[in-house]
C-alpha positions in Angstrom: 93.2 -65.0 -9.7 91.9 -63.4 -6.4 88.5 -61.9 -6.5 88.2 -58.2 -6.4 86.2 -56.4 -3.8 82.7 -55.4 -4.8 82.6 -52.3 -6.8 86.1 -52.6 -8.3 87.2 -53.8 -11.8 90.4 -55.7 -12.3 92.5 -55.0 -15.4 95.5 -57.1 -16.4 98.7 -55.2 -17.1 100.0 -55.4 -20.7 103.5 -55.4 -21.9 105.1 -52.5 -23.9 104.8 -54.6 -27.1 101.1 -54.7 -26.5 100.8 -50.8 -26.3 102.6 -49.8 -29.5 100.9 -47.1 -31.7 101.8 -45.4 -35.0 103.1 -41.7 -34.7 100.4 -39.1 -35.3 100.3 -37.6 -38.8 100.1 -34.0 -37.4 103.5 -34.1 -35.5 105.1 -30.6 -35.5 108.5 -29.9 -37.1 111.3 -28.2 -35.2 110.7 -25.1 -37.2 107.0 -25.1 -36.4 107.4 -25.5 -32.7 110.2 -22.9 -32.7 107.9 -20.5 -34.6 105.1 -21.0 -32.1 107.5 -20.5 -29.2 108.8 -17.4 -30.9 105.3 -16.0 -31.4 104.3 -16.7 -27.8 107.5 -15.3 -26.2 107.9 -12.3 -28.5 104.2 -11.3 -28.2 104.0 -11.8 -24.4 107.4 -10.3 -23.6 107.5 -7.4 -26.1 107.9 -4.8 -23.4 109.7 -5.9 -20.3 112.0 -4.5 -17.6 114.6 -7.0 -16.3 116.9 -6.4 -13.3 120.2 -8.2 -12.8 123.9 -8.1 -12.7 125.9 -7.7 -15.9 128.3 -10.5 -16.7 130.3 -11.8 -19.8 130.2 -8.4 -21.5 131.7 -8.3 -25.0 132.0 -5.5 -27.4 132.0 -6.6 -31.0 133.9 -4.8 -33.7 130.6 -4.1 -35.4 129.6 -1.9 -32.4 127.1 -4.3 -30.9 127.4 -5.2 -27.2 126.7 -8.7 -26.0 126.2 -9.5 -22.3 124.3 -11.6 -19.9 122.1 -10.7 -16.9 122.3 -13.0 -13.9 120.8 -13.3 -10.4 121.2 -16.0 -7.8 119.6 -18.8 -9.8 119.4 -17.9 -13.5 121.2 -16.4 -16.5 119.6 -14.4 -19.3 121.5 -13.5 -22.4 121.1 -10.1 -23.9 122.3 -7.8 -26.7 122.5 -4.1 -27.4 122.5 -3.4 -31.1 124.8 -0.6 -32.2 121.9 1.7 -33.0 120.7 1.4 -29.4 124.1 2.0 -27.7 123.8 5.8 -27.6 120.4 5.5 -25.9 121.8 3.8 -22.8 121.9 5.9 -19.7 125.3 4.5 -18.6 128.2 2.6 -20.0 127.6 -1.1 -19.2 130.3 -3.0 -17.4 130.8 -6.4 -15.8 129.6 -6.5 -12.2 127.2 -3.6 -12.5 123.7 -4.0 -11.1 121.3 -2.7 -13.7 117.7 -2.6 -14.8 117.2 -3.0 -18.5 114.2 -2.4 -20.8 113.7 -4.4 -24.0 112.0 -7.4 -25.5 112.6 -11.1 -25.7 113.5 -12.4 -29.1 114.0 -16.1 -30.2 116.9 -16.9 -32.4 115.5 -19.8 -34.4 118.8 -21.2 -35.9 120.1 -22.0 -32.4 116.8 -22.4 -30.6 117.8 -19.8 -28.0 116.2 -16.6 -26.8 117.7 -13.4 -25.6 116.8 -9.9 -24.3 117.2 -7.2 -26.9 118.0 -4.1 -24.8 117.2 -0.6 -25.8 117.5 1.1 -22.3 119.8 0.4 -19.4 120.1 2.1 -16.0 122.2 1.4 -12.9 120.3 0.2 -9.8 121.1 2.6 -7.0 124.5 4.4 -6.8 126.5 1.9 -4.6 128.1 0.0 -7.5 128.8 3.3 -9.4 130.4 4.9 -6.3 132.5 1.8 -5.7 133.8 1.9 -9.4 134.4 5.7 -9.0 136.5 5.2 -5.8 138.6 2.5 -7.4 139.3 4.5 -10.6 140.0 7.7 -8.5 142.5 5.9 -6.4 144.3 4.4 -9.5 144.5 7.7 -11.4 145.5 9.6 -8.3 148.4 7.2 -7.9 149.6 8.2 -11.3 149.6 11.9 -10.3 146.8 12.9 -12.7 145.1 15.1 -10.0 148.3 16.7 -8.7 148.0 20.5 -8.4 151.5 20.9 -9.7 150.4 19.8 -13.2 147.7 22.4 -13.5 148.2 25.2 -16.0 147.3 28.9 -15.8 144.5 30.2 -18.0 145.3 33.0 -20.5 144.1 36.3 -19.0 142.5 37.6 -22.2 141.4 34.6 -24.4 140.8 35.3 -28.0 139.5 31.9 -29.2 137.7 29.4 -27.1 136.7 25.8 -27.9 133.4 24.8 -26.3 132.7 21.0 -25.9 129.1 20.2 -25.0 125.8 19.0 -26.4 124.5 21.5 -29.0 120.9 21.0 -27.7 121.4 21.3 -24.0 120.9 24.2 -21.7 124.6 24.3 -20.8 125.6 25.8 -24.2 123.0 28.6 -23.8 124.2 29.4 -20.2 127.8 29.4 -21.2 127.4 31.6 -24.3 125.1 34.0 -22.6 127.5 34.6 -19.8 130.5 34.8 -22.1 128.7 37.4 -24.3 128.0 39.5 -21.3 131.5 39.4 -20.0 133.9 39.1 -23.0 132.1 39.4 -26.4 135.5 39.8 -28.2 136.2 36.1 -27.8 135.5 33.8 -30.7 133.8 30.5 -29.7 134.2 27.3 -31.6 131.6 24.7 -30.6 132.8 21.1 -30.8 129.5 19.2 -30.4 129.4 15.9 -28.5 126.9 13.8 -26.6 127.4 14.3 -22.8 125.4 11.4 -21.5 125.0 7.7 -22.1 127.0 4.8 -23.4 129.8 5.9 -25.7 129.6 9.6 -24.6 132.9 9.4 -22.9 134.7 8.3 -26.1 132.9 10.9 -28.1 133.9 13.6 -25.6 137.5 12.4 -25.7 137.5 12.6 -29.5 136.1 16.1 -29.3 139.0 17.1 -27.0 141.4 15.8 -29.5 139.6 17.8 -32.3 139.8 21.0 -30.2 143.5 20.5 -29.7 144.0 20.3 -33.4 142.0 23.4 -34.4 143.8 26.1 -36.5 144.1 28.8 -35.6 144.7 27.3 -32.2 142.4 28.0 -29.3 143.6 29.5 -26.1 141.4 27.4 -23.8 138.9 24.5 -23.9 135.6 24.5 -22.0 134.1 21.1 -21.2 130.6 21.7 -19.8 127.2 20.1 -19.3 124.2 20.7 -17.1 123.3 18.9 -13.8 122.0 15.4 -13.3 122.3 12.3 -11.3 125.5 10.3 -10.8 124.3 8.1 -13.7 123.6 11.1 -15.9 127.1 12.5 -15.3 128.9 9.1 -15.5 130.5 9.8 -18.8 132.7 12.4 -17.1 134.0 9.7 -14.7 135.1 7.4 -17.5 138.9 6.7 -17.6 139.1 7.4 -21.4 137.8 11.0 -20.9 139.9 11.7 -17.8 143.1 10.7 -19.6 142.1 12.8 -22.6 141.7 15.8 -20.4 145.1 15.2 -18.8 146.7 14.8 -22.3 145.1 18.0 -23.8 147.8 20.4 -25.1 145.4 23.3 -24.4 144.3 24.3 -20.8 140.9 22.8 -20.0 138.1 24.2 -17.8 135.5 21.7 -16.7 132.1 22.9 -15.6 130.0 19.7 -15.1 126.7 19.6 -13.3 125.8 21.8 -10.3 128.0 23.0 -7.5 127.8 19.8 -5.5 128.6 17.6 -8.4 132.3 16.6 -8.7 133.5 14.3 -11.4 136.9 12.9 -12.2 137.0 15.2 -15.3 136.6 18.2 -12.9 139.5 16.9 -10.8 141.9 16.4 -13.7 141.0 19.7 -15.5 143.3 22.7 -15.1 140.4 24.6 -13.6 137.3 23.2 -12.0 134.2 25.4 -12.5 131.1 24.9 -10.4 128.6 25.1 -13.3 128.7 25.9 -17.0 128.0 29.5 -16.2 130.9 29.6 -13.7 133.1 28.1 -16.4 132.5 31.1 -18.6 133.2 33.4 -15.6 136.5 31.7 -14.9 137.6 31.7 -18.6 136.7 35.3 -19.5 137.5 38.5 -17.8 134.7 41.0 -17.1 134.9 43.3 -20.1 133.3 46.2 -18.2 135.8 45.9 -15.5 138.7 45.7 -18.0 137.3 48.8 -19.7 137.1 50.6 -16.4 140.7 49.6 -15.5 141.9 50.8 -18.9 140.1 54.1 -18.4 141.7 54.4 -15.0 145.1 53.7 -16.4 144.6 56.2 -19.2 143.7 58.8 -16.6 146.7 58.0 -14.6 148.8 58.2 -17.7 147.4 61.6 -18.6 147.9 62.9 -15.1 151.5 61.6 -15.0 152.3 63.1 -18.4 150.8 66.5 -17.3 152.8 66.4 -14.1 156.1 65.6 -16.0 155.4 68.5 -18.4 154.8 70.9 -15.5 158.0 69.7 -13.8 159.9 70.2 -17.1 158.4 73.6 -17.7 159.3 74.7 -14.1 162.8 73.5 -14.6 163.2 75.3 -17.9 161.9 78.5 -16.3 164.3 78.1 -13.3 167.1 77.6 -15.7 166.0 80.7 -17.6 166.3 82.7 -14.4 169.8 81.3 -13.6 173.0 83.5 -13.8 174.3 81.2 -16.5 171.7 82.4 -18.9 171.0 85.9 -17.5 174.6 87.1 -17.2 177.0 84.6 -18.7 180.0 87.1 -18.8 179.8 87.6 -15.1 179.6 83.9 -14.5 182.7 83.4 -16.7 184.5 86.2 -14.8 183.7 84.5 -11.5 185.0 81.2 -12.8 188.1 82.9 -14.1 188.8 84.4 -10.6 188.3 81.1 -9.0 190.6 79.5 -11.5 193.3 82.1 -10.9 193.1 81.5 -7.1 193.5 77.8 -7.7 196.5 78.5 -10.0 198.2 80.7 -7.5 197.7 78.2 -4.7 199.0 75.5 -7.0 202.1 77.5 -7.8 202.8 78.1 -4.1 202.4 74.5 -3.3 204.6 73.4 -6.2 207.4 75.8 -5.1 207.3 74.6 -1.5 207.3 70.9 -2.7 210.4 71.6 -4.9 212.2 73.3 -2.0 211.6 70.4 0.3 212.8 68.1 -2.4 216.0 70.0 -2.8 216.6 69.9 0.9 216.1 66.1 1.0 218.4 65.6 -1.9 221.2 67.7 -0.3 220.9 65.8 3.0 221.0 62.5 1.2 224.1 63.6 -0.8 225.9 64.6 2.4 225.2 61.2 3.9 226.5 59.5 0.8 229.6 61.7 0.8 230.3 60.9 4.5 230.1 57.2 3.8 231.9 57.2 0.5 234.9 54.9 0.2 236.8 57.7 -1.6 236.4 59.8 1.5 237.9 57.0 3.6 240.9 56.7 1.2 241.6 60.4 1.6 242.1 59.8 5.3 244.9 57.2 4.6 243.0 54.0 4.0 243.6 51.7 0.9 241.8 48.9 -0.8 243.6 45.8 -2.1 242.1 43.3 -4.6 243.3 40.6 -6.9 244.2 41.8 -10.3 241.7 39.5 -11.9 238.9 40.2 -9.4 237.6 43.7 -8.5 236.4 42.6 -5.1 238.3 43.9 -2.0 240.4 41.3 -0.2 239.1 40.6 3.3 241.3 37.6 4.1 244.6 36.0 3.1 242.8 32.8 2.4 243.6 31.7 -1.2 246.6 33.9 -1.7 249.8 32.4 -3.0 253.2 33.9 -3.5 253.4 35.5 -6.9 249.7 36.4 -7.2 249.2 39.8 -8.8 247.5 42.4 -6.7 246.2 46.0 -7.2 246.0 48.5 -4.3 243.8 51.5 -4.6 244.9 54.7 -2.8 243.2 58.2 -2.7 245.2 59.5 -5.7 245.9 56.3 -7.7 246.6 52.6 -7.7 249.7 50.4 -7.2 250.3 47.0 -8.8 252.3 44.4 -6.8 252.8 40.7 -6.3 252.6 38.5 -3.2 256.0 37.7 -1.8 254.8 35.7 1.1 251.7 35.1 3.2 252.0 35.3 6.9 248.9 34.6 9.0 248.5 36.4 12.4 248.4 34.0 15.2 245.2 34.1 17.2 245.1 36.0 20.5 245.2 33.9 23.6 
């Protein structure tokens, strides 16, 4: 063996069989180490904010939401229990960049850990705006925003359904404005959450409820106060937009402030700038209606008074007419006029009869001059076959022995054909 340099100690290597030891008596069980990990993680990470992109989102039939948060190099599983879903600021969806608040919990039976989420917010507005553009394009392609499908609001609503949060400022603004303009209207409040996960489905259900109210309402107001794009996101969800489009009752949407425009605003029959403006668009100004009615009543009274004056003037004029003042004189005048017409008619009738007699005499003279009997008296005669009354104009068809009848001025002569001799044509 070579000698070691001064100051160094040389140890020989031993084989594995030479280093065997018995396991320690205090080795931890799986449950024990899992319990310690659970205590450490859940104590140290009991209040954390985690940013990431949502992926693998699943909604269980129980109402719980299971998802995962990812970044470039890691994945963290998470869960939103059903009781916490209404507390979320926005509806979670795959691909959405979010920041979540919660606590880490260890699930001992599987030896895994997850983030139990109780709050969730979108990071910025870029992802939300992109989702909004895609949904707007899809729904516009179906014609849901076409002006031609918008319905007119009733001019004087008697019953109004108001869908909003019963604790927000929007309901107070709406009712105060409506009370000042049209206090005759009955308002039926259909309460609903207006923000957070599940709010869109709740608002859609409230719309369906308002459409089934009996007695039926004349118009539905869908309102909420202002907020960020995230706060108003429920009014951009497809389920609510389709519910507004399918409503059998005209819908007025007044969401947020004047600069806020949601898809629910675009699909509604009337878009109001604010909840207060929604009340203005739904209800007429009662004071103006009363003034208009008073003006119409005044015009009606004036018109009736004018018609009465005209009728009175006409009656007075008729009372001064000859017909009523001296009816006998009027009858005498009419009798004189009638006699003049009768005498003129008699003259015209006599002249017409004389002209008729003259025309008849002239026609008779013309008939007499052209009468065959007149010609017979001058020496002419007419011959015809005994069996045919037509005058013979030719010898054609005559045979010896045929019986003939000749008509003279003072009688007729019967004879028979002895012979037929044609006249030779002239050369």
